[in-house]
VMD Tcl script that builds the backbone (N, CA, C; Angstrom):
set m [mol new atoms 396]
animate dup $m
set s [atomselect $m all]
$s set {name element resname resid chain x y z} {
  {N N MET 1 A 119.099 173.906 52.482}
  {CA C MET 1 A 118.477 173.097 51.466}
  {C C MET 1 A 119.050 171.681 51.451}
  {N N GLU 2 A 120.319 171.548 51.775}
  {CA C GLU 2 A 120.931 170.235 51.742}
  {C C GLU 2 A 120.252 169.297 52.738}
  {N N ASN 3 A 119.839 169.815 53.897}
  {CA C ASN 3 A 119.142 168.987 54.880}
  {C C ASN 3 A 117.852 168.420 54.314}
  {N N ASN 4 A 117.117 169.221 53.592}
  {CA C ASN 4 A 115.874 168.748 52.994}
  {C C ASN 4 A 116.135 167.649 51.976}
  {N N ASP 5 A 117.218 167.785 51.222}
  {CA C ASP 5 A 117.554 166.774 50.228}
  {C C ASP 5 A 117.833 165.429 50.903}
  {N N ILE 6 A 118.433 165.461 52.061}
  {CA C ILE 6 A 118.746 164.235 52.794}
  {C C ILE 6 A 117.499 163.712 53.510}
  {N N SER 7 A 116.707 164.591 54.053}
  {CA C SER 7 A 115.570 164.156 54.847}
  {C C SER 7 A 114.472 163.525 54.003}
  {N N GLU 8 A 114.309 163.927 52.777}
  {CA C GLU 8 A 113.255 163.339 51.947}
  {C C GLU 8 A 113.468 161.847 51.729}
  {N N PRO 9 A 114.672 161.408 51.329}
  {CA C PRO 9 A 114.860 159.958 51.188}
  {C C PRO 9 A 114.717 159.215 52.517}
  {N N VAL 10 A 115.142 159.837 53.603}
  {CA C VAL 10 A 115.012 159.207 54.917}
  {C C VAL 10 A 113.541 159.042 55.270}
  {N N GLU 11 A 112.756 160.064 55.078}
  {CA C GLU 11 A 111.319 159.995 55.360}
  {C C GLU 11 A 110.648 158.963 54.473}
  {N N SER 12 A 111.046 158.933 53.213}
  {CA C SER 12 A 110.484 157.967 52.279}
  {C C SER 12 A 110.814 156.542 52.726}
  {N N ALA 13 A 112.046 156.318 53.155}
  {CA C ALA 13 A 112.465 154.997 53.634}
  {C C ALA 13 A 111.683 154.612 54.884}
  {N N LYS 14 A 111.445 155.571 55.778}
  {CA C LYS 14 A 110.682 155.296 56.994}
  {C C LYS 14 A 109.246 154.911 56.645}
  {N N GLN 15 A 108.668 155.616 55.676}
  {CA C GLN 15 A 107.297 155.297 55.265}
  {C C GLN 15 A 107.233 153.899 54.650}
  {N N GLU 16 A 108.219 153.568 53.812}
  {CA C GLU 16 A 108.248 152.247 53.195}
  {C C GLU 16 A 108.424 151.167 54.260}
  {N N GLU 17 A 109.281 151.428 55.234}
  {CA C GLU 17 A 109.494 150.478 56.316}
  {C C GLU 17 A 108.217 150.299 57.114}
  {N N GLY 18 A 107.542 151.393 57.401}
  {CA C GLY 18 A 106.277 151.333 58.132}
  {C C GLY 18 A 105.224 150.562 57.369}
  {N N THR 19 A 105.180 150.742 56.070}
  {CA C THR 19 A 104.232 150.018 55.235}
  {C C THR 19 A 104.550 148.529 55.232}
  {N N ALA 20 A 105.821 148.183 55.130}
  {CA C ALA 20 A 106.235 146.777 55.135}
  {C C ALA 20 A 105.887 146.120 56.468}
  {N N ILE 21 A 106.155 146.817 57.567}
  {CA C ILE 21 A 105.839 146.279 58.894}
  {C C ILE 21 A 104.331 146.119 59.036}
  {N N SER 22 A 103.582 147.096 58.568}
  {CA C SER 22 A 102.133 147.031 58.638}
  {C C SER 22 A 101.609 145.833 57.847}
  {N N LYS 23 A 102.188 145.588 56.670}
  {CA C LYS 23 A 101.769 144.447 55.850}
  {C C LYS 23 A 102.083 143.135 56.553}
  {N N ILE 24 A 103.259 143.020 57.142}
  {CA C ILE 24 A 103.646 141.811 57.868}
  {C C ILE 24 A 102.723 141.585 59.060}
  {N N GLU 25 A 102.409 142.649 59.788}
  {CA C GLU 25 A 101.507 142.533 60.932}
  {C C GLU 25 A 100.135 142.047 60.485}
  {N N LYS 26 A 99.638 142.590 59.363}
  {CA C LYS 26 A 98.330 142.162 58.858}
  {C C LYS 26 A 98.363 140.706 58.429}
  {N N GLU 27 A 99.454 140.279 57.784}
  {CA C GLU 27 A 99.583 138.882 57.377}
  {C C GLU 27 A 99.637 137.979 58.600}
  {N N ASN 28 A 100.394 138.380 59.623}
  {CA C ASN 28 A 100.472 137.588 60.853}
  {C C ASN 28 A 99.111 137.492 61.524}
  {N N GLU 29 A 98.371 138.588 61.537}
  {CA C GLU 29 A 97.030 138.595 62.124}
  {C C GLU 29 A 96.109 137.652 61.362}
  {N N GLU 30 A 96.198 137.670 60.027}
  {CA C GLU 30 A 95.365 136.796 59.204}
  {C C GLU 30 A 95.722 135.324 59.446}
  {N N GLU 31 A 97.019 135.017 59.501}
  {CA C GLU 31 A 97.449 133.643 59.762}
  {C C GLU 31 A 96.948 133.185 61.129}
  {N N LEU 32 A 97.083 134.033 62.119}
  {CA C LEU 32 A 96.629 133.697 63.473}
  {C C LEU 32 A 95.112 133.514 63.512}
  {N N ARG 33 A 94.380 134.376 62.819}
  {CA C ARG 33 A 92.915 134.272 62.773}
  {C C ARG 33 A 92.498 132.932 62.170}
  {N N VAL 34 A 93.137 132.545 61.061}
  {CA C VAL 34 A 92.789 131.288 60.396}
  {C C VAL 34 A 93.116 130.100 61.288}
  {N N VAL 35 A 94.291 130.095 61.900}
  {CA C VAL 35 A 94.685 128.981 62.776}
  {C C VAL 35 A 93.746 128.894 63.976}
  {N N ASN 36 A 93.423 130.016 64.587}
  {CA C ASN 36 A 92.517 130.002 65.735}
  {C C ASN 36 A 91.126 129.507 65.355}
  {N N ARG 37 A 90.649 129.909 64.177}
  {CA C ARG 37 A 89.337 129.445 63.708}
  {C C ARG 37 A 89.377 127.941 63.439}
  {N N ALA 38 A 90.481 127.466 62.864}
  {CA C ALA 38 A 90.628 126.033 62.615}
  {C C ALA 38 A 90.579 125.262 63.934}
  {N N ILE 39 A 91.279 125.748 64.938}
  {CA C ILE 39 A 91.278 125.096 66.252}
  {C C ILE 39 A 89.861 125.081 66.826}
  {N N GLU 40 A 89.192 126.202 66.724}
  {CA C GLU 40 A 87.822 126.306 67.230}
  {C C GLU 40 A 86.928 125.241 66.579}
  {N N LEU 41 A 87.044 125.078 65.280}
  {CA C LEU 41 A 86.221 124.097 64.571}
  {C C LEU 41 A 86.663 122.664 64.852}
  {N N LEU 42 A 87.967 122.449 65.004}
  {CA C LEU 42 A 88.449 121.105 65.312}
  {C C LEU 42 A 87.964 120.643 66.683}
  {N N ARG 43 A 87.684 121.576 67.544}
  {CA C ARG 43 A 87.157 121.219 68.873}
  {C C ARG 43 A 85.697 120.768 68.803}
  {N N THR 44 A 85.124 120.770 67.591}
  {CA C THR 44 A 83.758 120.265 67.429}
  {C C THR 44 A 83.748 118.880 66.769}
  {N N VAL 45 A 84.935 118.326 66.501}
  {CA C VAL 45 A 85.052 117.009 65.869}
  {C C VAL 45 A 85.387 115.983 66.947}
  {N N TYR 46 A 84.566 114.944 67.012}
  {CA C TYR 46 A 84.739 113.918 68.039}
  {C C TYR 46 A 84.927 112.543 67.414}
  {N N ASP 47 A 85.768 111.753 68.044}
  {CA C ASP 47 A 85.842 110.332 67.734}
  {C C ASP 47 A 84.549 109.760 68.312}
  {N N PRO 48 A 83.769 109.007 67.521}
  {CA C PRO 48 A 82.485 108.510 68.034}
  {C C PRO 48 A 82.610 107.607 69.255}
  {N N GLU 49 A 83.806 107.074 69.495}
  {CA C GLU 49 A 83.992 106.171 70.633}
  {C C GLU 49 A 84.566 106.859 71.863}
  {N N ILE 50 A 84.995 108.131 71.711}
  {CA C ILE 50 A 85.630 108.852 72.813}
  {C C ILE 50 A 84.943 110.212 72.955}
  {N N PRO 51 A 84.471 110.546 74.144}
  {CA C PRO 51 A 83.726 111.803 74.316}
  {C C PRO 51 A 84.608 113.051 74.460}
  {N N VAL 52 A 85.701 113.110 73.690}
  {CA C VAL 52 A 86.609 114.262 73.725}
  {C C VAL 52 A 86.942 114.624 72.281}
  {N N ASN 53 A 87.036 115.912 72.014}
  {CA C ASN 53 A 87.311 116.338 70.643}
  {C C ASN 53 A 88.742 116.006 70.215}
  {N N VAL 54 A 88.947 115.959 68.893}
  {CA C VAL 54 A 90.240 115.534 68.352}
  {C C VAL 54 A 91.379 116.482 68.719}
  {N N TYR 55 A 91.069 117.758 68.890}
  {CA C TYR 55 A 92.125 118.712 69.245}
  {C C TYR 55 A 92.616 118.455 70.667}
  {N N ASP 56 A 91.697 118.344 71.611}
  {CA C ASP 56 A 92.094 118.121 73.004}
  {C C ASP 56 A 92.628 116.709 73.236}
  {N N LEU 57 A 92.267 115.775 72.356}
  {CA C LEU 57 A 92.851 114.438 72.434}
  {C C LEU 57 A 94.320 114.449 72.032}
  {N N GLY 58 A 94.750 115.522 71.388}
  {CA C GLY 58 A 96.139 115.610 70.946}
  {C C GLY 58 A 96.365 114.954 69.593}
  {N N LEU 59 A 95.285 114.775 68.831}
  {CA C LEU 59 A 95.402 114.129 67.528}
  {C C LEU 59 A 95.848 115.092 66.426}
  {N N ILE 60 A 95.815 116.379 66.712}
  {CA C ILE 60 A 96.239 117.382 65.731}
  {C C ILE 60 A 97.683 117.742 66.030}
  {N N TYR 61 A 98.566 117.389 65.119}
  {CA C TYR 61 A 99.997 117.612 65.321}
  {C C TYR 61 A 100.479 118.952 64.784}
  {N N LYS 62 A 99.867 119.444 63.716}
  {CA C LYS 62 A 100.341 120.692 63.110}
  {C C LYS 62 A 99.184 121.407 62.450}
  {N N ILE 63 A 99.156 122.733 62.620}
  {CA C ILE 63 A 98.228 123.585 61.887}
  {C C ILE 63 A 99.033 124.793 61.423}
  {N N ASP 64 A 99.201 124.919 60.125}
  {CA C ASP 64 A 99.927 126.049 59.539}
  {C C ASP 64 A 99.098 126.634 58.415}
  {N N TYR 65 A 99.061 127.942 58.370}
  {CA C TYR 65 A 98.378 128.609 57.256}
  {C C TYR 65 A 99.405 129.393 56.469}
  {N N GLU 66 A 99.555 129.059 55.194}
  {CA C GLU 66 A 100.459 129.776 54.304}
  {C C GLU 66 A 99.626 130.775 53.520}
  {N N LEU 67 A 99.716 132.011 53.920}
  {CA C LEU 67 A 98.904 133.055 53.314}
  {C C LEU 67 A 99.167 133.240 51.824}
  {N N PRO 68 A 100.432 133.280 51.377}
  {CA C PRO 68 A 100.648 133.487 49.936}
  {C C PRO 68 A 99.977 132.405 49.074}
  {N N GLU 69 A 99.985 131.164 49.544}
  {CA C GLU 69 A 99.372 130.069 48.796}
  {C C GLU 69 A 97.906 129.868 49.183}
  {N N LYS 70 A 97.480 130.571 50.231}
  {CA C LYS 70 A 96.130 130.429 50.779}
  {C C LYS 70 A 95.809 128.956 51.068}
  {N N THR 71 A 96.809 128.280 51.667}
  {CA C THR 71 A 96.675 126.860 51.969}
  {C C THR 71 A 96.791 126.623 53.463}
  {N N LEU 72 A 95.841 125.880 53.995}
  {CA C LEU 72 A 95.834 125.481 55.392}
  {C C LEU 72 A 96.383 124.058 55.460}
  {N N HIS 73 A 97.531 123.894 56.130}
  {CA C HIS 73 A 98.182 122.593 56.272}
  {C C HIS 73 A 97.886 122.048 57.666}
  {N N VAL 74 A 97.368 120.831 57.711}
  {CA C VAL 74 A 97.066 120.202 58.993}
  {C C VAL 74 A 97.571 118.763 58.959}
  {N N ASP 75 A 98.372 118.420 59.961}
  {CA C ASP 75 A 98.806 117.035 60.159}
  {C C ASP 75 A 98.060 116.514 61.372}
  {N N MET 76 A 97.491 115.337 61.225}
  {CA C MET 76 A 96.777 114.736 62.347}
  {C C MET 76 A 97.053 113.244 62.376}
  {N N THR 77 A 96.715 112.649 63.493}
  {CA C THR 77 A 96.868 111.210 63.656}
  {C C THR 77 A 95.574 110.657 64.220}
  {N N LEU 78 A 95.587 109.404 64.534}
  {CA C LEU 78 A 94.451 108.735 65.171}
  {C C LEU 78 A 94.973 108.032 66.418}
  {N N THR 79 A 94.072 107.640 67.290}
  {CA C THR 79 A 94.513 106.975 68.513}
  {C C THR 79 A 95.137 105.616 68.210}
  {N N ALA 80 A 94.753 105.021 67.074}
  {CA C ALA 80 A 95.327 103.748 66.636}
  {C C ALA 80 A 95.286 103.698 65.107}
  {N N PRO 81 A 96.310 103.137 64.474}
  {CA C PRO 81 A 96.333 103.078 63.013}
  {C C PRO 81 A 95.118 102.374 62.401}
  {N N GLY 82 A 94.575 101.391 63.055}
  {CA C GLY 82 A 93.424 100.654 62.526}
  {C C GLY 82 A 92.088 101.170 63.031}
  {N N CYS 83 A 92.026 102.427 63.400}
  {CA C CYS 83 A 90.804 103.019 63.962}
  {C C CYS 83 A 89.619 102.801 63.012}
  {N N PRO 84 A 88.560 102.139 63.491}
  {CA C PRO 84 A 87.412 101.869 62.616}
  {C C PRO 84 A 86.669 103.141 62.183}
  {N N ALA 85 A 86.836 104.223 62.916}
  {CA C ALA 85 A 86.142 105.471 62.588}
  {C C ALA 85 A 87.030 106.436 61.802}
  {N N ALA 86 A 88.167 105.964 61.298}
  {CA C ALA 86 A 89.142 106.835 60.634}
  {C C ALA 86 A 88.530 107.648 59.503}
  {N N ASP 87 A 87.800 107.004 58.607}
  {CA C ASP 87 A 87.215 107.720 57.467}
  {C C ASP 87 A 86.227 108.787 57.932}
  {N N PHE 88 A 85.410 108.429 58.909}
  {CA C PHE 88 A 84.420 109.362 59.446}
  {C C PHE 88 A 85.098 110.580 60.067}
  {N N ILE 89 A 86.112 110.337 60.885}
  {CA C ILE 89 A 86.813 111.421 61.573}
  {C C ILE 89 A 87.538 112.315 60.573}
  {N N MET 90 A 88.243 111.702 59.638}
  {CA C MET 90 A 88.993 112.481 58.640}
  {C C MET 90 A 88.050 113.354 57.798}
  {N N GLU 91 A 86.921 112.803 57.396}
  {CA C GLU 91 A 85.974 113.578 56.590}
  {C C GLU 91 A 85.373 114.717 57.408}
  {N N ASP 92 A 85.077 114.463 58.671}
  {CA C ASP 92 A 84.542 115.518 59.537}
  {C C ASP 92 A 85.573 116.633 59.697}
  {N N VAL 93 A 86.833 116.267 59.923}
  {CA C VAL 93 A 87.903 117.262 60.042}
  {C C VAL 93 A 88.012 118.066 58.747}
  {N N ARG 94 A 88.023 117.373 57.615}
  {CA C ARG 94 A 88.150 118.053 56.318}
  {C C ARG 94 A 86.997 119.053 56.104}
  {N N GLN 95 A 85.785 118.619 56.395}
  {CA C GLN 95 A 84.624 119.495 56.204}
  {C C GLN 95 A 84.706 120.743 57.077}
  {N N LYS 96 A 85.170 120.574 58.304}
  {CA C LYS 96 A 85.309 121.729 59.201}
  {C C LYS 96 A 86.385 122.677 58.683}
  {N N LEU 97 A 87.509 122.129 58.228}
  {CA C LEU 97 A 88.617 122.971 57.775}
  {C C LEU 97 A 88.288 123.724 56.490}
  {N N VAL 98 A 87.556 123.115 55.577}
  {CA C VAL 98 A 87.217 123.827 54.335}
  {C C VAL 98 A 86.216 124.947 54.587}
  {N N SER 99 A 85.567 124.922 55.735}
  {CA C SER 99 A 84.622 125.997 56.049}
  {C C SER 99 A 85.290 127.229 56.660}
  {N N VAL 100 A 86.589 127.133 56.963}
  {CA C VAL 100 A 87.321 128.275 57.518}
  {C C VAL 100 A 87.459 129.337 56.438}
  {N N GLU 101 A 87.085 130.551 56.764}
  {CA C GLU 101 A 87.173 131.654 55.807}
  {C C GLU 101 A 88.627 132.078 55.617}
  {N N GLY 102 A 89.058 132.158 54.370}
  {CA C GLY 102 A 90.419 132.579 54.044}
  {C C GLY 102 A 91.141 131.586 53.170}
  {N N PRO 103 A 91.411 130.380 53.694}
  {CA C PRO 103 A 92.120 129.396 52.870}
  {C C PRO 103 A 91.283 128.973 51.670}
  {N N GLU 104 A 91.972 128.780 50.555}
  {CA C GLU 104 A 91.319 128.275 49.351}
  {C C GLU 104 A 91.589 126.787 49.178}
  {N N LYS 105 A 92.558 126.272 49.945}
  {CA C LYS 105 A 92.935 124.864 49.839}
  {C C LYS 105 A 93.260 124.338 51.226}
  {N N VAL 106 A 92.893 123.080 51.476}
  {CA C VAL 106 A 93.229 122.414 52.731}
  {C C VAL 106 A 94.097 121.200 52.401}
  {N N ASP 107 A 95.250 121.152 53.022}
  {CA C ASP 107 A 96.169 120.028 52.883}
  {C C ASP 107 A 96.125 119.256 54.199}
  {N N LEU 108 A 95.271 118.245 54.258}
  {CA C LEU 108 A 95.090 117.430 55.465}
  {C C LEU 108 A 95.863 116.132 55.286}
  {N N ARG 109 A 96.795 115.906 56.205}
  {CA C ARG 109 A 97.631 114.704 56.133}
  {C C ARG 109 A 97.432 113.857 57.373}
  {N N LEU 110 A 97.255 112.560 57.159}
  {CA C LEU 110 A 97.175 111.604 58.248}
  {C C LEU 110 A 98.575 111.033 58.456}
  {N N VAL 111 A 99.111 111.231 59.653}
  {CA C VAL 111 A 100.461 110.780 59.969}
  {C C VAL 111 A 100.415 109.888 61.210}
  {N N PHE 112 A 101.419 109.036 61.336}
  {CA C PHE 112 A 101.479 108.166 62.511}
  {C C PHE 112 A 102.803 108.284 63.241}
  {N N GLU 113 A 103.550 109.333 62.923}
  {CA C GLU 113 A 104.782 109.615 63.653}
  {C C GLU 113 A 104.757 111.070 64.073}
  {N N PRO 114 A 104.962 111.374 65.300}
  {CA C PRO 114 A 105.193 110.407 66.373}
  {C C PRO 114 A 103.913 109.637 66.691}
  {N N VAL 115 A 104.095 108.492 67.273}
  {CA C VAL 115 A 102.959 107.669 67.675}
  {C C VAL 115 A 102.185 108.400 68.770}
  {N N TRP 116 A 100.866 108.426 68.645}
  {CA C TRP 116 A 100.031 109.101 69.635}
  {C C TRP 116 A 100.066 108.329 70.953}
  {N N THR 117 A 100.142 109.100 72.044}
  {CA C THR 117 A 100.041 108.518 73.383}
  {C C THR 117 A 99.085 109.375 74.211}
  {N N GLN 118 A 98.646 108.847 75.314}
  {CA C GLN 118 A 97.729 109.576 76.191}
  {C C GLN 118 A 98.363 110.848 76.741}
  {N N ASP 119 A 99.675 110.898 76.776}
  {CA C ASP 119 A 100.363 112.094 77.264}
  {C C ASP 119 A 100.112 113.311 76.379}
  {N N MET 120 A 99.663 113.096 75.145}
  {CA C MET 120 A 99.424 114.192 74.199}
  {C C MET 120 A 98.084 114.878 74.437}
  {N N MET 121 A 97.256 114.308 75.294}
  {CA C MET 121 A 95.947 114.897 75.576}
  {C C MET 121 A 96.088 116.146 76.435}
  {N N SER 122 A 95.153 117.061 76.258}
  {CA C SER 122 A 95.119 118.248 77.113}
  {C C SER 122 A 94.712 117.823 78.518}
  {N N GLU 123 A 94.961 118.688 79.480}
  {CA C GLU 123 A 94.562 118.398 80.864}
  {C C GLU 123 A 93.048 118.198 80.947}
  {N N GLU 124 A 92.295 118.991 80.176}
  {CA C GLU 124 A 90.830 118.876 80.166}
  {C C GLU 124 A 90.400 117.496 79.682}
  {N N ALA 125 A 91.068 117.008 78.617}
  {CA C ALA 125 A 90.730 115.692 78.076}
  {C C ALA 125 A 91.046 114.602 79.090}
  {N N LYS 126 A 92.206 114.710 79.733}
  {CA C LYS 126 A 92.574 113.707 80.741}
  {C C LYS 126 A 91.575 113.697 81.884}
  {N N LEU 127 A 91.138 114.875 82.302}
  {CA C LEU 127 A 90.158 114.973 83.370}
  {C C LEU 127 A 88.834 114.361 82.935}
  {N N GLU 128 A 88.389 114.691 81.720}
  {CA C GLU 128 A 87.127 114.180 81.181}
  {C C GLU 128 A 87.131 112.652 81.110}
  {N N LEU 129 A 88.273 112.074 80.766}
  {CA C LEU 129 A 88.375 110.634 80.606}
  {C C LEU 129 A 88.805 109.913 81.886}
  {N N GLY 130 A 88.976 110.677 82.974}
  {CA C GLY 130 A 89.299 110.086 84.266}
  {C C GLY 130 A 90.764 109.701 84.438}
  {N N PHE 131 A 91.651 110.313 83.676}
  {CA C PHE 131 A 93.069 110.019 83.812}
  {C C PHE 131 A 93.749 110.907 84.854}
  {N N LEU 132 A 93.028 111.869 85.399}
  {CA C LEU 132 A 93.591 112.739 86.451}
  {C C LEU 132 A 92.834 112.565 87.737}
}
mol reanalyze $m
mol bondsrecalc $m
mol representation Tube
mol addrep $m
């Protein structure tokens, strides 16, 4: 009987651990799903003067989804601080991000550090623009 007394708390602890791991895995899956969907949508946003999307241009510096707050945090830049299409691009990015299922809030920040350079572009973008 003593073995049963010991095994019940052990089994209970294992079940609780399994439940906690399962919850963490589900949260990680949800965060990954939201970030991947955001990337997918950001690849549909173009600078009107450049035929490459903002993601492959390297203008997106950070995409984080905080599940507890249901907030999607995105830091982005522009090819130049005085970009004449800045308002258009930012609004297009915002509209795409608010359409992602899951987040209830989008925290979109325009940053200029580090300064954007052509080296931040994806290989596809460099090829498209003739840099390779």
